[in-house]
mmCIF file of the C-alpha atoms, coordinates in Angstrom:
data_MODEL
# 
_entry.id   MODEL 
# 
loop_
_atom_site.group_PDB 
_atom_site.id 
_atom_site.type_symbol 
_atom_site.label_atom_id 
_atom_site.label_alt_id 
_atom_site.label_comp_id 
_atom_site.label_asym_id 
_atom_site.label_entity_id 
_atom_site.label_seq_id 
_atom_site.pdbx_PDB_ins_code 
_atom_site.Cartn_x 
_atom_site.Cartn_y 
_atom_site.Cartn_z 
_atom_site.occupancy 
_atom_site.B_iso_or_equiv 
_atom_site.pdbx_formal_charge 
_atom_site.auth_seq_id 
_atom_site.auth_comp_id 
_atom_site.auth_asym_id 
_atom_site.auth_atom_id 
_atom_site.pdbx_PDB_model_num 
ATOM 1  C CA . MET A 1 1  ? -12.356 76.084 -127.050 1.00 0.00 ? 1  MET A CA 1 
ATOM 2  C CA . LYS A 1 2  ? -14.889 75.236 -129.730 1.00 0.00 ? 2  LYS A CA 1 
ATOM 3  C CA . PRO A 1 3  ? -18.538 75.300 -128.662 1.00 0.00 ? 3  PRO A CA 1 
ATOM 4  C CA . SER A 1 4  ? -20.586 72.134 -128.499 1.00 0.00 ? 4  SER A CA 1 
ATOM 5  C CA . LEU A 1 5  ? -24.315 71.661 -128.834 1.00 0.00 ? 5  LEU A CA 1 
ATOM 6  C CA . PRO A 1 6  ? -26.309 71.414 -125.607 1.00 0.00 ? 6  PRO A CA 1 
ATOM 7  C CA . ALA A 1 7  ? -27.683 67.919 -124.979 1.00 0.00 ? 7  ALA A CA 1 
ATOM 8  C CA . ASN A 1 8  ? -31.305 69.107 -124.966 1.00 0.00 ? 8  ASN A CA 1 
ATOM 9  C CA . VAL A 1 9  ? -31.497 70.721 -128.445 1.00 0.00 ? 9  VAL A CA 1 
ATOM 10 C CA . VAL A 1 10 ? -33.235 69.011 -131.365 1.00 0.00 ? 10 VAL A CA 1 
ATOM 11 C CA . PRO A 1 11 ? -33.165 69.738 -135.109 1.00 0.00 ? 11 PRO A CA 1 
ATOM 12 C CA . TYR A 1 12 ? -36.187 71.552 -136.509 1.00 0.00 ? 12 TYR A CA 1 
ATOM 13 C CA . ARG A 1 13 ? -35.090 72.873 -139.904 1.00 0.00 ? 13 ARG A CA 1 
ATOM 14 C CA . ARG A 1 14 ? -32.353 72.546 -142.474 1.00 0.00 ? 14 ARG A CA 1 
ATOM 15 C CA . THR A 1 15 ? -31.199 74.627 -145.417 1.00 0.00 ? 15 THR A CA 1 
ATOM 16 C CA . PRO A 1 16 ? -30.857 73.234 -148.913 1.00 0.00 ? 16 PRO A CA 1 
ATOM 17 C CA . GLU A 1 17 ? -27.401 72.076 -149.960 1.00 0.00 ? 17 GLU A CA 1 
ATOM 18 C CA . PHE A 1 18 ? -25.154 74.968 -151.021 1.00 0.00 ? 18 PHE A CA 1 
ATOM 19 C CA . THR A 1 19 ? -22.062 75.116 -153.233 1.00 0.00 ? 19 THR A CA 1 
ATOM 20 C CA . ALA A 1 20 ? -19.562 77.933 -153.767 1.00 0.00 ? 20 ALA A CA 1 
ATOM 21 C CA . GLU A 1 21 ? -21.807 79.195 -156.568 1.00 0.00 ? 21 GLU A CA 1 
ATOM 22 C CA . THR A 1 22 ? -25.116 78.941 -154.686 1.00 0.00 ? 22 THR A CA 1 
ATOM 23 C CA . THR A 1 23 ? -24.079 80.153 -151.211 1.00 0.00 ? 23 THR A CA 1 
ATOM 24 C CA . PRO A 1 24 ? -26.363 83.118 -150.422 1.00 0.00 ? 24 PRO A CA 1 
ATOM 25 C CA . ALA A 1 25 ? -24.662 86.497 -150.015 1.00 0.00 ? 25 ALA A CA 1 
ATOM 26 C CA . GLY A 1 26 ? -26.165 86.736 -146.525 1.00 0.00 ? 26 GLY A CA 1 
ATOM 27 C CA . LEU A 1 27 ? -24.106 83.755 -145.349 1.00 0.00 ? 27 LEU A CA 1 
ATOM 28 C CA . ARG A 1 28 ? -20.913 85.350 -146.681 1.00 0.00 ? 28 ARG A CA 1 
ATOM 29 C CA . ARG A 1 29 ? -21.311 88.445 -144.486 1.00 0.00 ? 29 ARG A CA 1 
ATOM 30 C CA . ASP A 1 30 ? -21.855 88.771 -140.749 1.00 0.00 ? 30 ASP A CA 1 
ATOM 31 C CA . HIS A 1 31 ? -25.211 87.378 -139.642 1.00 0.00 ? 31 HIS A CA 1 
ATOM 32 C CA . SER A 1 32 ? -26.565 85.502 -136.615 1.00 0.00 ? 32 SER A CA 1 
ATOM 33 C CA . THR A 1 33 ? -29.223 83.074 -135.478 1.00 0.00 ? 33 THR A CA 1 
ATOM 34 C CA . ARG A 1 34 ? -32.056 84.071 -133.168 1.00 0.00 ? 34 ARG A CA 1 
ATOM 35 C CA . ALA A 1 35 ? -32.040 83.717 -129.398 1.00 0.00 ? 35 ALA A CA 1 
ATOM 36 C CA . GLY A 1 36 ? -32.259 80.033 -128.500 1.00 0.00 ? 36 GLY A CA 1 
ATOM 37 C CA . THR A 1 37 ? -31.396 78.842 -132.022 1.00 0.00 ? 37 THR A CA 1 
ATOM 38 C CA . TRP A 1 38 ? -28.227 76.823 -132.534 1.00 0.00 ? 38 TRP A CA 1 
ATOM 39 C CA . GLY A 1 39 ? -26.783 75.794 -135.875 1.00 0.00 ? 39 GLY A CA 1 
ATOM 40 C CA . ARG A 1 40 ? -24.643 72.944 -137.134 1.00 0.00 ? 40 ARG A CA 1 
ATOM 41 C CA . ILE A 1 41 ? -22.756 73.451 -140.399 1.00 0.00 ? 41 ILE A CA 1 
ATOM 42 C CA . VAL A 1 42 ? -22.358 70.115 -142.163 1.00 0.00 ? 42 VAL A CA 1 
ATOM 43 C CA . VAL A 1 43 ? -19.734 70.023 -144.921 1.00 0.00 ? 43 VAL A CA 1 
ATOM 44 C CA . LEU A 1 44 ? -20.309 67.299 -147.523 1.00 0.00 ? 44 LEU A CA 1 
ATOM 45 C CA . ALA A 1 45 ? -17.335 68.122 -149.780 1.00 0.00 ? 45 ALA A CA 1 
ATOM 46 C CA . GLY A 1 46 ? -14.481 70.616 -149.879 1.00 0.00 ? 46 GLY A CA 1 
ATOM 47 C CA . THR A 1 47 ? -13.932 73.051 -147.030 1.00 0.00 ? 47 THR A CA 1 
ATOM 48 C CA . LEU A 1 48 ? -15.655 76.015 -145.473 1.00 0.00 ? 48 LEU A CA 1 
ATOM 49 C CA . ARG A 1 49 ? -13.970 78.858 -143.597 1.00 0.00 ? 49 ARG A CA 1 
ATOM 50 C CA . TYR A 1 50 ? -16.107 79.761 -140.540 1.00 0.00 ? 50 TYR A CA 1 
ATOM 51 C CA . GLU A 1 51 ? -15.374 83.123 -138.915 1.00 0.00 ? 51 GLU A CA 1 
ATOM 52 C CA . ILE A 1 52 ? -16.878 84.640 -135.785 1.00 0.00 ? 52 ILE A CA 1 
ATOM 53 C CA . ALA A 1 53 ? -17.064 88.448 -135.889 1.00 0.00 ? 53 ALA A CA 1 
ATOM 54 C CA . GLY A 1 54 ? -14.458 90.109 -133.699 1.00 0.00 ? 54 GLY A CA 1 
ATOM 55 C CA . SER A 1 55 ? -12.336 86.959 -133.455 1.00 0.00 ? 55 SER A CA 1 
ATOM 56 C CA . ASP A 1 56 ? -9.039  86.265 -135.207 1.00 0.00 ? 56 ASP A CA 1 
ATOM 57 C CA . ASP A 1 57 ? -9.589  82.516 -134.829 1.00 0.00 ? 57 ASP A CA 1 
ATOM 58 C CA . ALA A 1 58 ? -11.212 81.230 -138.047 1.00 0.00 ? 58 ALA A CA 1 
ATOM 59 C CA . GLN A 1 59 ? -12.100 77.542 -138.265 1.00 0.00 ? 59 GLN A CA 1 
ATOM 60 C CA . LEU A 1 60 ? -11.615 75.452 -141.384 1.00 0.00 ? 60 LEU A CA 1 
ATOM 61 C CA . LEU A 1 61 ? -14.548 73.053 -141.561 1.00 0.00 ? 61 LEU A CA 1 
ATOM 62 C CA . ASP A 1 62 ? -14.576 69.841 -143.593 1.00 0.00 ? 62 ASP A CA 1 
ATOM 63 C CA . CYS A 1 63 ? -16.455 66.538 -143.790 1.00 0.00 ? 63 CYS A CA 1 
ATOM 64 C CA . GLU A 1 64 ? -15.058 65.449 -140.430 1.00 0.00 ? 64 GLU A CA 1 
ATOM 65 C CA . THR A 1 65 ? -15.261 68.820 -138.677 1.00 0.00 ? 65 THR A CA 1 
ATOM 66 C CA . PRO A 1 66 ? -18.745 70.379 -138.452 1.00 0.00 ? 66 PRO A CA 1 
ATOM 67 C CA . GLY A 1 67 ? -19.203 73.960 -137.346 1.00 0.00 ? 67 GLY A CA 1 
ATOM 68 C CA . ILE A 1 68 ? -21.296 74.829 -134.302 1.00 0.00 ? 68 ILE A CA 1 
ATOM 69 C CA . ILE A 1 69 ? -23.132 78.156 -134.391 1.00 0.00 ? 69 ILE A CA 1 
ATOM 70 C CA . GLU A 1 70 ? -24.077 79.606 -131.030 1.00 0.00 ? 70 GLU A CA 1 
ATOM 71 C CA . PRO A 1 71 ? -27.296 81.636 -130.706 1.00 0.00 ? 71 PRO A CA 1 
ATOM 72 C CA . GLU A 1 72 ? -27.011 85.346 -131.550 1.00 0.00 ? 72 GLU A CA 1 
ATOM 73 C CA . VAL A 1 73 ? -23.278 85.174 -132.382 1.00 0.00 ? 73 VAL A CA 1 
ATOM 74 C CA . LEU A 1 74 ? -22.301 87.103 -135.521 1.00 0.00 ? 74 LEU A CA 1 
ATOM 75 C CA . HIS A 1 75 ? -20.483 84.893 -138.016 1.00 0.00 ? 75 HIS A CA 1 
ATOM 76 C CA . LYS A 1 76 ? -19.860 84.346 -141.735 1.00 0.00 ? 76 LYS A CA 1 
ATOM 77 C CA . VAL A 1 77 ? -18.641 81.576 -144.030 1.00 0.00 ? 77 VAL A CA 1 
ATOM 78 C CA . THR A 1 78 ? -16.424 81.373 -147.091 1.00 0.00 ? 78 THR A CA 1 
ATOM 79 C CA . PRO A 1 79 ? -16.727 78.163 -149.135 1.00 0.00 ? 79 PRO A CA 1 
ATOM 80 C CA . SER A 1 80 ? -13.911 76.602 -151.147 1.00 0.00 ? 80 SER A CA 1 
ATOM 81 C CA . ALA A 1 81 ? -14.499 76.239 -154.893 1.00 0.00 ? 81 ALA A CA 1 
ATOM 82 C CA . ASP A 1 82 ? -15.494 72.580 -154.432 1.00 0.00 ? 82 ASP A CA 1 
ATOM 83 C CA . ALA A 1 83 ? -17.548 73.031 -151.247 1.00 0.00 ? 83 ALA A CA 1 
ATOM 84 C CA . ARG A 1 84 ? -20.959 71.465 -150.657 1.00 0.00 ? 84 ARG A CA 1 
ATOM 85 C CA . PHE A 1 85 ? -22.650 72.085 -147.309 1.00 0.00 ? 85 PHE A CA 1 
ATOM 86 C CA . TYR A 1 86 ? -25.893 72.714 -145.462 1.00 0.00 ? 86 TYR A CA 1 
ATOM 87 C CA . VAL A 1 87 ? -26.885 74.235 -142.130 1.00 0.00 ? 87 VAL A CA 1 
ATOM 88 C CA . GLU A 1 88 ? -29.097 72.413 -139.639 1.00 0.00 ? 88 GLU A CA 1 
ATOM 89 C CA . PHE A 1 89 ? -30.955 74.535 -137.063 1.00 0.00 ? 89 PHE A CA 1 
ATOM 90 C CA . LEU A 1 90 ? -31.663 73.244 -133.564 1.00 0.00 ? 90 LEU A CA 1 
ATOM 91 C CA . ARG A 1 91 ? -33.510 74.561 -130.507 1.00 0.00 ? 91 ARG A CA 1 
# 
């Protein structure tokens, strides 16, 4: 089952828009959010492979399928060549 955002979280920050060329190396390797911080990956174009560390179940995100990042869960992303996306942080 895919996680969903709790009803009581609100956005407080957002990354710039990234492409395959501008995606930071840190997002391409395992990393996590802080305790109490959720994330929403919003894909504007192309696709983004979202992988949770230790799981064989990768999600393919697109314009209609955002990714939900749970607090403190190790994850990484791999953008398609035509990907454009940003990450919104909520708490």
